N, CA and C atoms of all chains as a GROMACS GRO file, in nm:
protein
  528
    1MET      N    1   0.685   1.377  -3.771
    1MET     CA    2   0.616   1.357  -3.640
    1MET      C    3   0.505   1.254  -3.660
    2ALA      N    4   0.421   1.276  -3.758
    2ALA     CA    5   0.310   1.181  -3.779
    2ALA      C    6   0.362   1.046  -3.822
    3GLN      N    7   0.468   1.048  -3.902
    3GLN     CA    8   0.529   0.920  -3.945
    3GLN      C    9   0.585   0.843  -3.826
    4ALA      N   10   0.650   0.918  -3.736
    4ALA     CA   11   0.708   0.850  -3.619
    4ALA      C   12   0.599   0.786  -3.534
    5VAL      N   13   0.489   0.860  -3.518
    5VAL     CA   14   0.378   0.808  -3.438
    5VAL      C   15   0.319   0.684  -3.506
    6GLN      N   16   0.310   0.690  -3.641
    6GLN     CA   17   0.253   0.573  -3.712
    6GLN      C   18   0.342   0.451  -3.695
    7LYS      N   19   0.474   0.474  -3.705
    7LYS     CA   20   0.566   0.360  -3.690
    7LYS      C   21   0.554   0.300  -3.549
    8LEU      N   22   0.541   0.389  -3.448
    8LEU     CA   23   0.526   0.340  -3.311
    8LEU      C   24   0.398   0.258  -3.297
    9VAL      N   25   0.287   0.314  -3.354
    9VAL     CA   26   0.161   0.242  -3.337
    9VAL      C   27   0.167   0.106  -3.407
   10ALA      N   28   0.242   0.099  -3.523
   10ALA     CA   29   0.252  -0.029  -3.592
   10ALA      C   30   0.333  -0.128  -3.508
   11LYS      N   31   0.424  -0.076  -3.424
   11LYS     CA   32   0.508  -0.165  -3.346
   11LYS      C   33   0.433  -0.222  -3.227
   12VAL      N   34   0.326  -0.156  -3.182
   12VAL     CA   35   0.263  -0.193  -3.054
   12VAL      C   36   0.217  -0.341  -3.051
   13PRO      N   37   0.152  -0.398  -3.158
   13PRO     CA   38   0.114  -0.538  -3.147
   13PRO      C   39   0.234  -0.630  -3.129
   14THR      N   40   0.348  -0.601  -3.201
   14THR     CA   41   0.464  -0.685  -3.180
   14THR      C   42   0.516  -0.673  -3.038
   15LEU      N   43   0.511  -0.552  -2.983
   15LEU     CA   44   0.555  -0.534  -2.845
   15LEU      C   45   0.474  -0.615  -2.748
   16ILE      N   46   0.339  -0.610  -2.771
   16ILE     CA   47   0.248  -0.684  -2.681
   16ILE      C   48   0.275  -0.831  -2.694
   17GLY      N   49   0.295  -0.876  -2.820
   17GLY     CA   50   0.327  -1.021  -2.841
   17GLY      C   51   0.455  -1.060  -2.771
   18ALA      N   52   0.556  -0.973  -2.784
   18ALA     CA   53   0.684  -1.006  -2.719
   18ALA      C   54   0.667  -1.011  -2.567
   19ALA      N   55   0.589  -0.912  -2.513
   19ALA     CA   56   0.568  -0.913  -2.367
   19ALA      C   57   0.496  -1.040  -2.323
   20ALA      N   58   0.397  -1.087  -2.404
   20ALA     CA   59   0.323  -1.204  -2.369
   20ALA      C   60   0.414  -1.328  -2.370
   21THR      N   61   0.495  -1.340  -2.476
   21THR     CA   62   0.583  -1.457  -2.482
   21THR      C   63   0.688  -1.455  -2.369
   22TYR      N   64   0.728  -1.334  -2.333
   22TYR     CA   65   0.825  -1.326  -2.223
   22TYR      C   66   0.765  -1.363  -2.091
   23SER      N   67   0.643  -1.318  -2.067
   23SER     CA   68   0.586  -1.332  -1.934
   23SER      C   69   0.517  -1.465  -1.912
   24LYS      N   70   0.476  -1.535  -2.021
   24LYS     CA   71   0.398  -1.657  -1.997
   24LYS      C   72   0.471  -1.763  -1.920
   25PRO      N   73   0.595  -1.796  -1.955
   25PRO     CA   74   0.660  -1.900  -1.870
   25PRO      C   75   0.686  -1.855  -1.728
   26ARG      N   76   0.718  -1.724  -1.713
   26ARG     CA   77   0.740  -1.673  -1.576
   26ARG      C   78   0.614  -1.675  -1.497
   27LEU      N   79   0.497  -1.637  -1.560
   27LEU     CA   80   0.371  -1.647  -1.488
   27LEU      C   81   0.343  -1.793  -1.453
   28ALA      N   82   0.380  -1.884  -1.545
   28ALA     CA   83   0.353  -2.025  -1.519
   28ALA      C   84   0.430  -2.074  -1.399
   29THR      N   85   0.558  -2.033  -1.385
   29THR     CA   86   0.636  -2.074  -1.270
   29THR      C   87   0.577  -2.009  -1.145
   30PHE      N   88   0.541  -1.881  -1.153
   30PHE     CA   89   0.481  -1.814  -1.039
   30PHE      C   90   0.357  -1.892  -0.993
   31TRP      N   91   0.268  -1.926  -1.090
   31TRP     CA   92   0.146  -1.998  -1.054
   31TRP      C   93   0.176  -2.134  -0.994
   32HIS      N   94   0.283  -2.198  -1.048
   32HIS     CA   95   0.319  -2.331  -1.001
   32HIS      C   96   0.356  -2.327  -0.853
   33TYR      N   97   0.427  -2.221  -0.811
   33TYR     CA   98   0.463  -2.210  -0.672
   33TYR      C   99   0.354  -2.150  -0.586
   34ALA      N  100   0.280  -2.054  -0.643
   34ALA     CA  101   0.176  -1.985  -0.564
   34ALA      C  102   0.063  -2.081  -0.530
   35LYS      N  103   0.036  -2.182  -0.624
   35LYS     CA  104  -0.075  -2.272  -0.597
   35LYS      C  105  -0.055  -2.348  -0.467
   36VAL      N  106   0.075  -2.372  -0.429
   36VAL     CA  107   0.103  -2.448  -0.307
   36VAL      C  108   0.134  -2.358  -0.193
   37GLU      N  109   0.211  -2.250  -0.221
   37GLU     CA  110   0.267  -2.173  -0.110
   37GLU      C  111   0.180  -2.057  -0.065
   38LEU      N  112   0.101  -1.998  -0.157
   38LEU     CA  113   0.033  -1.876  -0.123
   38LEU      C  114  -0.117  -1.895  -0.098
   39VAL      N  115  -0.164  -2.022  -0.100
   39VAL     CA  116  -0.308  -2.040  -0.087
   39VAL      C  117  -0.348  -2.009   0.057
   40PRO      N  118  -0.473  -1.966   0.080
   40PRO     CA  119  -0.518  -1.945   0.214
   40PRO      C  120  -0.527  -2.079   0.288
   41PRO      N  121  -0.523  -2.076   0.423
   41PRO     CA  122  -0.523  -2.202   0.495
   41PRO      C  123  -0.661  -2.266   0.488
   42SER      N  124  -0.660  -2.399   0.466
   42SER     CA  125  -0.786  -2.473   0.465
   42SER      C  126  -0.843  -2.478   0.607
   43PRO      N  127  -0.974  -2.500   0.621
   43PRO     CA  128  -1.032  -2.504   0.754
   43PRO      C  129  -0.968  -2.602   0.849
   44ALA      N  130  -0.904  -2.709   0.790
   44ALA     CA  131  -0.840  -2.807   0.877
   44ALA      C  132  -0.711  -2.754   0.934
   45GLU      N  133  -0.654  -2.655   0.866
   45GLU     CA  134  -0.520  -2.606   0.909
   45GLU      C  135  -0.529  -2.500   1.018
   46ILE      N  136  -0.646  -2.441   1.034
   46ILE     CA  137  -0.656  -2.331   1.134
   46ILE      C  138  -0.632  -2.378   1.276
   47PRO      N  139  -0.689  -2.494   1.320
   47PRO     CA  140  -0.654  -2.542   1.453
   47PRO      C  141  -0.505  -2.565   1.468
   48GLN      N  142  -0.439  -2.619   1.362
   48GLN     CA  143  -0.295  -2.642   1.366
   48GLN      C  144  -0.226  -2.510   1.390
   49ALA      N  145  -0.276  -2.403   1.321
   49ALA     CA  146  -0.213  -2.273   1.337
   49ALA      C  147  -0.224  -2.224   1.480
   50ILE      N  148  -0.342  -2.247   1.543
   50ILE     CA  149  -0.360  -2.203   1.681
   50ILE      C  150  -0.264  -2.274   1.772
   51ILE      N  151  -0.250  -2.410   1.750
   51ILE     CA  152  -0.156  -2.487   1.828
   51ILE      C  153  -0.014  -2.434   1.810
   52GLY      N  154   0.020  -2.400   1.681
   52GLY     CA  155   0.153  -2.347   1.656
   52GLY      C  156   0.178  -2.219   1.730
   53ILE      N  157   0.080  -2.131   1.732
   53ILE     CA  158   0.098  -2.003   1.805
   53ILE      C  159   0.119  -2.031   1.953
   54LYS      N  160   0.041  -2.130   2.008
   54LYS     CA  161   0.059  -2.163   2.150
   54LYS      C  162   0.200  -2.214   2.174
   55ASN      N  163   0.253  -2.296   2.078
   55ASN     CA  164   0.390  -2.344   2.094
   55ASN      C  165   0.491  -2.232   2.100
   56ILE      N  166   0.468  -2.131   2.017
   56ILE     CA  167   0.557  -2.017   2.016
   56ILE      C  168   0.553  -1.946   2.150
   57VAL      N  169   0.430  -1.927   2.201
   57VAL     CA  170   0.418  -1.858   2.329
   57VAL      C  171   0.488  -1.934   2.440
   58THR      N  172   0.469  -2.070   2.443
   58THR     CA  173   0.536  -2.150   2.542
   58THR      C  174   0.689  -2.144   2.524
   59GLY      N  175   0.729  -2.140   2.396
   59GLY     CA  176   0.872  -2.128   2.371
   59GLY      C  177   0.929  -2.000   2.428
   60VAL      N  178   0.853  -1.890   2.414
   60VAL     CA  179   0.899  -1.762   2.471
   60VAL      C  180   0.906  -1.772   2.620
   61ASN      N  181   0.801  -1.828   2.683
   61ASN     CA  182   0.796  -1.835   2.827
   61ASN      C  183   0.905  -1.923   2.886
   62SER      N  184   0.932  -2.036   2.819
   62SER     CA  185   1.027  -2.128   2.875
   62SER      C  186   1.171  -2.082   2.847
   63GLY      N  187   1.189  -1.987   2.762
   63GLY     CA  188   1.323  -1.941   2.728
   63GLY      C  189   1.388  -2.017   2.615
   64ARG      N  190   1.309  -2.110   2.554
   64ARG     CA  191   1.366  -2.188   2.445
   64ARG      C  192   1.401  -2.098   2.328
   65LEU      N  193   1.317  -1.995   2.310
   65LEU     CA  194   1.339  -1.907   2.194
   65LEU      C  195   1.466  -1.825   2.207
   66GLY      N  196   1.517  -1.813   2.332
   66GLY     CA  197   1.644  -1.744   2.350
   66GLY      C  198   1.762  -1.822   2.292
   67GLN      N  199   1.739  -1.951   2.265
   67GLN     CA  200   1.846  -2.038   2.214
   67GLN      C  201   1.855  -2.042   2.065
   68THR      N  202   1.769  -1.963   1.996
   68THR     CA  203   1.773  -1.968   1.848
   68THR      C  204   1.907  -1.910   1.798
   69THR      N  205   1.955  -1.968   1.694
   69THR     CA  206   2.078  -1.914   1.635
   69THR      C  207   2.049  -1.782   1.565
   70VAL      N  208   2.156  -1.703   1.540
   70VAL     CA  209   2.136  -1.576   1.473
   70VAL      C  210   2.082  -1.601   1.331
   71LYS      N  211   2.128  -1.708   1.270
   71LYS     CA  212   2.080  -1.740   1.134
   71LYS      C  213   1.931  -1.764   1.135
   72ASP      N  214   1.886  -1.848   1.231
   72ASP     CA  215   1.743  -1.876   1.240
   72ASP      C  216   1.663  -1.751   1.278
   73ALA      N  217   1.719  -1.670   1.370
   73ALA     CA  218   1.647  -1.550   1.410
   73ALA      C  219   1.633  -1.453   1.289
   74PHE      N  220   1.743  -1.443   1.209
   74PHE     CA  221   1.734  -1.357   1.093
   74PHE      C  222   1.630  -1.406   0.996
   75ARG      N  223   1.628  -1.538   0.974
   75ARG     CA  224   1.531  -1.594   0.883
   75ARG      C  225   1.388  -1.572   0.932
   76ASN      N  226   1.370  -1.594   1.063
   76ASN     CA  227   1.235  -1.571   1.119
   76ASN      C  228   1.197  -1.423   1.112
   77GLY      N  229   1.294  -1.336   1.128
   77GLY     CA  230   1.265  -1.192   1.117
   77GLY      C  231   1.219  -1.156   0.978
   78LEU      N  232   1.284  -1.217   0.876
   78LEU     CA  233   1.241  -1.189   0.738
   78LEU      C  234   1.101  -1.239   0.714
   79VAL      N  235   1.068  -1.355   0.767
   79VAL     CA  236   0.934  -1.410   0.749
   79VAL      C  237   0.831  -1.322   0.816
   80CYS      N  238   0.864  -1.274   0.938
   80CYS     CA  239   0.770  -1.182   1.006
   80CYS      C  240   0.750  -1.054   0.927
   81THR      N  241   0.862  -1.001   0.871
   81THR     CA  242   0.848  -0.880   0.791
   81THR      C  243   0.754  -0.902   0.672
   82GLU      N  244   0.769  -1.020   0.605
   82GLU     CA  245   0.684  -1.047   0.492
   82GLU      C  246   0.536  -1.055   0.537
   83VAL      N  247   0.509  -1.114   0.653
   83VAL     CA  248   0.374  -1.127   0.700
   83VAL      C  249   0.319  -0.987   0.730
   84MET      N  250   0.402  -0.899   0.789
   84MET     CA  251   0.355  -0.762   0.816
   84MET      C  252   0.322  -0.691   0.686
   85MET      N  253   0.397  -0.715   0.579
   85MET     CA  254   0.370  -0.646   0.452
   85MET      C  255   0.232  -0.681   0.400
   86TRP      N  256   0.182  -0.802   0.428
   86TRP     CA  257   0.047  -0.836   0.381
   86TRP      C  258  -0.054  -0.747   0.448
   87PHE      N  259  -0.028  -0.704   0.572
   87PHE     CA  260  -0.120  -0.609   0.637
   87PHE      C  261  -0.127  -0.481   0.558
   88TYR      N  262  -0.008  -0.431   0.516
   88TYR     CA  263  -0.010  -0.302   0.445
   88TYR      C  264  -0.072  -0.317   0.308
   89ILE      N  265  -0.055  -0.435   0.244
   89ILE     CA  266  -0.124  -0.455   0.115
   89ILE      C  267  -0.273  -0.455   0.137
   90GLY      N  268  -0.319  -0.520   0.249
   90GLY     CA  269  -0.462  -0.515   0.275
   90GLY      C  270  -0.508  -0.374   0.300
   91GLU      N  271  -0.427  -0.293   0.368
   91GLU     CA  272  -0.466  -0.154   0.393
   91GLU      C  273  -0.477  -0.079   0.261
   92CYS      N  274  -0.385  -0.101   0.169
   92CYS     CA  275  -0.395  -0.037   0.037
   92CYS      C  276  -0.523  -0.077  -0.035
   93ILE      N  277  -0.562  -0.204  -0.023
   93ILE     CA  278  -0.684  -0.249  -0.088
   93ILE      C  279  -0.803  -0.183  -0.023
   94GLY      N  280  -0.800  -0.174   0.112
   94GLY     CA  281  -0.913  -0.115   0.183
   94GLY      C  282  -0.932   0.032   0.157
   95LYS      N  283  -0.819   0.104   0.143
   95LYS     CA  284  -0.834   0.248   0.127
   95LYS      C  285  -0.846   0.287  -0.020
   96GLY      N  286  -0.828   0.191  -0.112
   96GLY     CA  287  -0.852   0.219  -0.254
   96GLY      C  288  -0.741   0.305  -0.312
   97GLY      N  289  -0.617   0.279  -0.283
   97GLY     CA  290  -0.509   0.357  -0.341
   97GLY      C  291  -0.380   0.302  -0.291
   98ILE      N  292  -0.270   0.338  -0.356
   98ILE     CA  293  -0.141   0.284  -0.312
   98ILE      C  294  -0.074   0.380  -0.218
   99VAL      N  295  -0.068   0.510  -0.255
   99VAL     CA  296   0.000   0.608  -0.174
   99VAL      C  297  -0.107   0.697  -0.111
  100GLY      N  298  -0.120   0.698   0.016
  100GLY     CA  299  -0.206   0.792   0.083
  100GLY      C  300  -0.352   0.761   0.067
  101TYR      N  301  -0.434   0.840   0.138
  101TYR     CA  302  -0.579   0.823   0.136
  101TYR      C  303  -0.638   0.929   0.044
  102ALA      N  304  -0.716   0.888  -0.051
  102ALA     CA  305  -0.776   0.984  -0.149
  102ALA      C  306  -0.904   1.042  -0.092
  103VAL      N  307  -0.888   1.127   0.012
  103VAL     CA  308  -1.005   1.190   0.069
  103VAL      C  309  -1.026   1.327   0.007
  104MET      N  310   1.334  -2.767  -1.152
  104MET     CA  311   1.272  -2.664  -1.067
  104MET      C  312   1.265  -2.715  -0.925
  105VAL      N  313   1.292  -2.630  -0.832
  105VAL     CA  314   1.281  -2.667  -0.691
  105VAL      C  315   1.130  -2.695  -0.661
  106PRO      N  316   1.102  -2.802  -0.592
  106PRO     CA  317   0.960  -2.828  -0.560
  106PRO      C  318   0.909  -2.722  -0.462
  107PRO      N  319   0.782  -2.683  -0.475
  107PRO     CA  320   0.732  -2.579  -0.385
  107PRO      C  321   0.733  -2.630  -0.238
  108VAL      N  322   0.766  -2.538  -0.148
  108VAL     CA  323   0.782  -2.577  -0.008
  108VAL      C  324   0.645  -2.572   0.060
  109ALA      N  325   0.629  -2.663   0.158
  109ALA     CA  326   0.503  -2.664   0.232
  109ALA      C  327   0.510  -2.563   0.342
  110VAL      N  328   0.429  -2.458   0.329
  110VAL     CA  329   0.434  -2.348   0.425
  110VAL      C  330   0.359  -2.389   0.552
  111SER      N  331   0.414  -2.349   0.665
  111SER     CA  332   0.351  -2.386   0.793
  111SER      C  333   0.218  -2.315   0.806
  112PRO      N  334   0.119  -2.383   0.867
  112PRO     CA  335  -0.017  -2.323   0.879
  112PRO      C  336  -0.015  -2.192   0.956
  113VAL      N  337   0.081  -2.179   1.054
  113VAL     CA  338   0.084  -2.053   1.129
  113VAL      C  339   0.107  -1.938   1.034
  114ILE      N  340   0.207  -1.956   0.947
  114ILE     CA  341   0.240  -1.842   0.855
  114ILE      C  342   0.124  -1.816   0.760
  115LYS      N  343   0.060  -1.924   0.713
  115LYS     CA  344  -0.049  -1.907   0.618
  115LYS      C  345  -0.165  -1.828   0.684
  116THR      N  346  -0.209  -1.874   0.802
  116THR     CA  347  -0.318  -1.803   0.869
  116THR      C  348  -0.278  -1.663   0.898
  117ALA      N  349  -0.153  -1.643   0.946
  117ALA     CA  350  -0.110  -1.506   0.982
  117ALA      C  351  -0.116  -1.416   0.858
  118ARG      N  352  -0.064  -1.463   0.743
  118ARG     CA  353  -0.066  -1.381   0.621
  118ARG      C  354  -0.206  -1.338   0.583
  119TRP      N  355  -0.297  -1.439   0.570
  119TRP     CA  356  -0.427  -1.403   0.517
  119TRP      C  357  -0.511  -1.332   0.618
  120SER      N  358  -0.495  -1.360   0.751
  120SER     CA  359  -0.569  -1.281   0.847
  120SER      C  360  -0.517  -1.139   0.850
  121PHE      N  361  -0.387  -1.117   0.837
  121PHE     CA  362  -0.336  -0.980   0.831
  121PHE      C  363  -0.390  -0.908   0.708
  122LEU      N  364  -0.404  -0.982   0.598
  122LEU     CA  365  -0.458  -0.919   0.475
  122LEU      C  366  -0.596  -0.872   0.504
  123LEU      N  367  -0.682  -0.957   0.560
  123LEU     CA  368  -0.821  -0.918   0.591
  123LEU      C  369  -0.826  -0.804   0.687
  124ILE      N  370  -0.745  -0.814   0.799
  124ILE     CA  371  -0.743  -0.710   0.898
  124ILE      C  372  -0.702  -0.575   0.834
  125GLY      N  373  -0.601  -0.583   0.745
  125GLY     CA  374  -0.553  -0.463   0.678
  125GLY      C  375  -0.663  -0.402   0.593
  126MET      N  376  -0.739  -0.488   0.522
  126MET     CA  377  -0.847  -0.435   0.438
  126MET      C  378  -0.948  -0.362   0.526
  127PHE      N  379  -0.990  -0.424   0.638
  127PHE     CA  380  -1.085  -0.360   0.728
  127PHE      C  381  -1.028  -0.229   0.781
  128TYR      N  382  -0.900  -0.231   0.825
  128TYR     CA  383  -0.841  -0.111   0.880
  128TYR      C  384  -0.836  -0.001   0.780
  129GLY      N  385  -0.797  -0.034   0.655
  129GLY     CA  386  -0.791   0.070   0.552
  129GLY      C  387  -0.927   0.132   0.530
  130LYS      N  388  -1.031   0.046   0.518
  130LYS     CA  389  -1.165   0.096   0.493
  130LYS      C  390  -1.210   0.184   0.606
  131GLN      N  391  -1.187   0.142   0.733
  131GLN     CA  392  -1.231   0.218   0.848
  131GLN      C  393  -1.160   0.353   0.855
  132ARG      N  394  -1.028   0.351   0.830
  132ARG     CA  395  -0.950   0.474   0.838
  132ARG      C  396  -0.997   0.570   0.730
  133TYR      N  397  -1.026   0.518   0.611
  133TYR     CA  398  -1.074   0.601   0.501
  133TYR      C  399  -1.207   0.667   0.540
  134ASP      N  400  -1.299   0.586   0.598
  134ASP     CA  401  -1.428   0.641   0.634
  134ASP      C  402  -1.412   0.744   0.746
  135TYR      N  403  -1.312   0.726   0.833
  135TYR     CA  404  -1.288   0.825   0.940
  135TYR      C  405  -1.231   0.951   0.884
  136LEU      N  406  -1.142   0.942   0.784
  136LEU     CA  407  -1.072   1.062   0.736
  136LEU      C  408  -1.156   1.141   0.639
  137LYS      N  409  -1.251   1.074   0.565
  137LYS     CA  410  -1.318   1.146   0.458
  137LYS      C  411  -1.397   1.263   0.505
  138PRO      N  412  -1.489   1.252   0.605
  138PRO     CA  413  -1.563   1.372   0.648
  138PRO      C  414  -1.475   1.482   0.702
  139ARG      N  415  -1.365   1.438   0.774
  139ARG     CA  416  -1.277   1.541   0.825
  139ARG      C  417  -1.207   1.617   0.715
  140ALA      N  418  -1.170   1.549   0.609
  140ALA     CA  419  -1.106   1.617   0.496
  140ALA      C  420  -1.202   1.713   0.429
  141GLU      N  421  -1.330   1.672   0.418
  141GLU     CA  422  -1.429   1.762   0.360
  141GLU      C  423  -1.441   1.890   0.441
  142LYS      N  424  -1.452   1.874   0.576
  142LYS     CA  425  -1.465   1.995   0.661
  142LYS      C  426  -1.343   2.084   0.647
  143GLU      N  427  -1.225   2.016   0.647
  143GLU     CA  428  -1.103   2.097   0.636
  143GLU      C  429  -1.099   2.173   0.504
  144ARG      N  430  -1.150   2.109   0.396
  144ARG     CA  431  -1.148   2.177   0.267
  144ARG      C  432  -1.240   2.297   0.269
  145LEU      N  433  -1.358   2.286   0.333
  145LEU     CA  434  -1.448   2.398   0.337
  145LEU      C  435  -1.387   2.513   0.414
  146VAL      N  436  -1.325   2.478   0.532
  146VAL     CA  437  -1.262   2.584   0.612
  146VAL      C  438  -1.151   2.651   0.531
  147GLU      N  439  -1.072   2.566   0.461
  147GLU     CA  440  -0.962   2.621   0.384
  147GLU      C  441  -1.013   2.714   0.275
  148GLU      N  442  -1.123   2.678   0.208
  148GLU     CA  443  -1.177   2.765   0.102
  148GLU      C  444  -1.225   2.897   0.160
  149ALA      N  445  -1.292   2.894   0.274
  149ALA     CA  446  -1.341   3.017   0.337
  149ALA      C  447  -1.225   3.106   0.371
  150GLU      N  448  -1.119   3.047   0.434
  150GLU     CA  449  -1.004   3.126   0.471
  150GLU      C  450  -0.933   3.184   0.352
  151LYS      N  451  -0.932   3.102   0.240
  151LYS     CA  452  -0.863   3.151   0.119
  151LYS      C  453  -0.937   3.271   0.063
  152LYS      N  454  -1.074   3.266   0.065
  152LYS     CA  455  -1.148   3.380   0.015
  152LYS      C  456  -1.118   3.505   0.096
  153ILE      N  457  -1.118   3.491   0.230
  153ILE     CA  458  -1.087   3.607   0.313
  153ILE      C  459  -0.948   3.660   0.282
  154ARG      N  460  -0.852   3.566   0.265
  154ARG     CA  461  -0.714   3.608   0.242
  154ARG      C  462  -0.705   3.682   0.110
  155GLU      N  463  -0.777   3.631   0.008
  155GLU     CA  464  -0.769   3.697  -0.126
  155GLU      C  465  -0.830   3.836  -0.120
  156GLU      N  466  -0.946   3.849  -0.043
  156GLU     CA  467  -1.007   3.980  -0.028
  156GLU      C  468  -0.907   4.079   0.030
  157GLN      N  469  -0.839   4.030   0.140
  157GLN     CA  470  -0.744   4.119   0.208
  157GLN      C  471  -0.628   4.156   0.115
  158GLU      N  472  -0.584   4.057   0.034
  158GLU     CA  473  -0.476   4.089  -0.057
  158GLU      C  474  -0.519   4.192  -0.158
  159LYS      N  475  -0.645   4.179  -0.206
  159LYS     CA  476  -0.693   4.277  -0.302
  159LYS      C  477  -0.694   4.417  -0.241
  160ILE      N  478  -0.743   4.424  -0.117
  160ILE     CA  479  -0.751   4.555  -0.050
  160ILE      C  480  -0.609   4.610  -0.033
  161ALA      N  481  -0.515   4.524   0.009
  161ALA     CA  482  -0.378   4.572   0.028
  161ALA      C  483  -0.319   4.619  -0.104
  162LYS      N  484  -0.346   4.544  -0.213
  162LYS     CA  485  -0.294   4.583  -0.342
  162LYS      C  486  -0.353   4.719  -0.385
  163ALA      N  487  -0.485   4.732  -0.366
  163ALA     CA  488  -0.550   4.859  -0.408
  163ALA      C  489  -0.493   4.974  -0.326
  164LEU      N  490  -0.468   4.951  -0.197
  164LEU     CA  491  -0.408   5.056  -0.117
  164LEU      C  492  -0.270   5.094  -0.171
  165ALA      N  493  -0.189   4.989  -0.202
  165ALA     CA  494  -0.054   5.016  -0.250
  165ALA      C  495  -0.060   5.096  -0.378
  166GLU      N  496  -0.150   5.056  -0.472
  166GLU     CA  497  -0.158   5.132  -0.598
  166GLU      C  498  -0.210   5.273  -0.572
  167GLY      N  499  -0.306   5.279  -0.479
  167GLY     CA  500  -0.359   5.411  -0.447
  167GLY      C  501  -0.248   5.499  -0.392
  168ASN      N  502  -0.160   5.440  -0.309
  168ASN     CA  503  -0.048   5.517  -0.253
  168ASN      C  504   0.042   5.567  -0.362
  169ILE      N  505   0.073   5.483  -0.461
  169ILE     CA  506   0.159   5.526  -0.571
  169ILE      C  507   0.091   5.642  -0.643
  170PHE      N  508  -0.044   5.623  -0.663
  170PHE     CA  509  -0.119   5.728  -0.735
  170PHE      C  510  -0.109   5.860  -0.655
  171PHE      N  511  -0.125   5.848  -0.520
  171PHE     CA  512  -0.120   5.967  -0.440
  171PHE      C  513   0.016   6.033  -0.448
  172ASN      N  514   0.124   5.946  -0.441
  172ASN     CA  515   0.259   6.000  -0.447
  172ASN      C  516   0.282   6.082  -0.574
  173SER      N  517   0.239   6.025  -0.688
  173SER     CA  518   0.268   6.093  -0.814
  173SER      C  519   0.185   6.219  -0.826
  174SER      N  520   0.066   6.223  -0.761
  174SER     CA  521  -0.017   6.345  -0.775
  174SER      C  522   0.037   6.454  -0.682
  175GLU      N  523   0.114   6.417  -0.580
  175GLU     CA  524   0.166   6.519  -0.488
  175GLU      C  525   0.268   6.605  -0.562
  176CYS      N  526   0.354   6.532  -0.641
  176CYS     CA  527   0.459   6.612  -0.711
  176CYS      C  528   0.401   6.652  -0.847
   0.00000   0.00000   0.00000
């Protein structure tokens, strides 16, 4: 029993090294994409966003959005779902836990 | 590697504003629920004490009954 634990403890640095070498390039690719795609909007982009939302509203009112193809609608639905998930991530951060409220 | 795509500003603002709103909502809901959970826990403890007392009395009665039964015969 003690020998098995010792062998495991001796293996831990190699495991950590292997995990680091495995994850470094993947983290690098993630950072490469996140730097462009996940950054918050710059102050110049917020008016553009407001104009974009107005365009969507006019699209709904004029009926243009009824002409979207199923493929586009599906893609837009996926994007909306992803945006909604950010709300729940924020809620997890605000309540200080992942599952439930720790009251 | 595929070059990173330029995300539309609408999506970017929506994501990060939802994140902030979610953080506020989570904090507010937590502050709303915490005192209520404390009160509920106190009530639950008081009720549990009463329940345990009653169970002890019922158990003592049951044992007393067995004792009485055996003393009759």
